[in-house]
N, C-alpha and C positions, 0 to 999 in steps of 0.2 A: 602683746605689750606694746604700748603706744612707743613711737620714736624718741619722744621726750624722756619716758623712762628708761629706755634702752640706752639712751645717751648718758644718763645720769648713771645708770649702774657700771656702763664702760668706764666713765669718770672715775667713779668710785674704786674700781679695780685697779686702774692705772694709779691712783694715788696710794693703795694699800700695798702695791709692789715697789713703790719708794720712786717713781717716776716724779722728777723735780720739775718738770716742764710739761704738764699734761696737754695732750693735744686740743686744740681749738674745736669746739664743736659748733657748726654752723647751723644757726636756727633760722628758719624763714617763717616768720609768723606774719600772718594779715590780720587785723581787725575783721570780724564777722560782718560788721555793719556795712562796711563799702563793698563787701563781698555781695551781700543780699542786694544792695542797690544797683550793682553792676549786672548782677542776674536778671533783676526787673528790667533794666535796660536791654539786655539781649533779648529776654522774651518779647518784650514790646517793639523792638525793632527786628524780630524774626531773625537774630543774628546767630546763626550756629556756630560759625568761627569762634564768636566770643565766648559761647558755652563750652566749646572745648578747652579754652584757657582758664574758665573759673571752676569747672567742676571735675573732680578726680575721676580719672577712668573706670573706677570701680564704685562710683557713688550710688546711691539708693535714693530715688525719688518717689514719694507716696502722694497720692491724692486720695484721701480717705473717703471723701464724699463721691467720688467715682468708683471707688474700689480699684484703683490703679497701683501697682508697685512695679516699679522700673528698676532694674539693676544693670548698671554700665550705660555708658555714654549712648549707645546705639538705640537702647529700648527708651531712655529719656529724650532723646532726639525725634524718635518715631511718635512718641506721646505729643511732642511739642508739634509735629507737622499735622497730626490728626487733629489737634486743638485748633490750629490755624485753618484748617480745611472748614471748620464749623464756626469759627468766631476769626475772621480776617481782620477785623478793626480790634483785636485783643488790646486792652487797655488796663494794666495792672498797676496800681498807685499805692506804695506803701504810705501809711498814715502815721505809723509809731514804731520805731526798731528799739527793742530792749537788748542788751548784750551782756554777756557774763562769760569772760574768758574766750574759749573758741565757739561759743554757742549763742545763737540769737533767735529772738522770737519777734516776727514783725506782723502788725496788724496790717491789713490793706483792703483796698476796695478793687474789685475786678468789674470791668463793665465793657460792652461791646455789643455787638449785634450778631444773634445766633440763628444757624439754619441747621437743622438736624432732627433726630429722633427726640421725642419725649414719651411719658407713659401714655399720652392721649393721642399719638400719633406724629408725624413729621410736622415741622414749622418752617417757615421761611422769612428770614429777615426780621428776627424780633430782638428788640433791644432789652437789655437788662442791666442791672447793677447790684452786685452782691458784696458783702462784706466777709472777711475771713482772716485767717492767721496762717502763718508758716512757721515752722520751727526748723531752725538751720543748724547744722553741726559742721564745724571747719577743721581741717588737720593740715599743717605744711603748707598753708596759704591757699588750700583748696576747698571747695564744699564737698563734703563726703556724704552728706545725707540732707535731705530737706523733704519736709512732711508738710502737706496743706490741708487744713481743715476749712470747710465752709459748709453753708447750709443748702444742700442742693434742693431740698423742698422749696425754698424761697426762689431759688433759680428758676425751677419748673414753674413755679406760680407765675413769676414774671413772664416767662417766654411763651406760656400758654394761654395768657390772657391776650384776648384779641385787642389790638390797639383802637384807641378811639378815633373816629373819623371826623 
């Protein structure tokens, strides 16, 4: 049961037993759009301390193109570190953020310089720019789930193509 439903249930019980002054239920809502923008800034700035303030300690992060699923801040931050080793100039830019209650969908562009493995072997310092979408769910002012969808084939096509001289 979500905390909102739990709070409403407690309030209903208090009213049913005749409590004339029900306790105030503190709610801490944050709009998901600014949370998504702050998360993007944290990733772009390699700011692990900011990630700690934005993401719930038990959050889930999925990158479906890479087959990654991380549960909890330690796994999420380990994925970030691994990403920054391969893309040190990570540049994530949201182009459109749609929100509905505690949920958001964000279209974005990710660009950078990649060094790492590909299906055709390792590459070094290859530029890329791909588009994708993230779906974000928030609760109690924190991100509790975010899933990224992007075209991995397009990413590999770009980084495996030798740059023109």
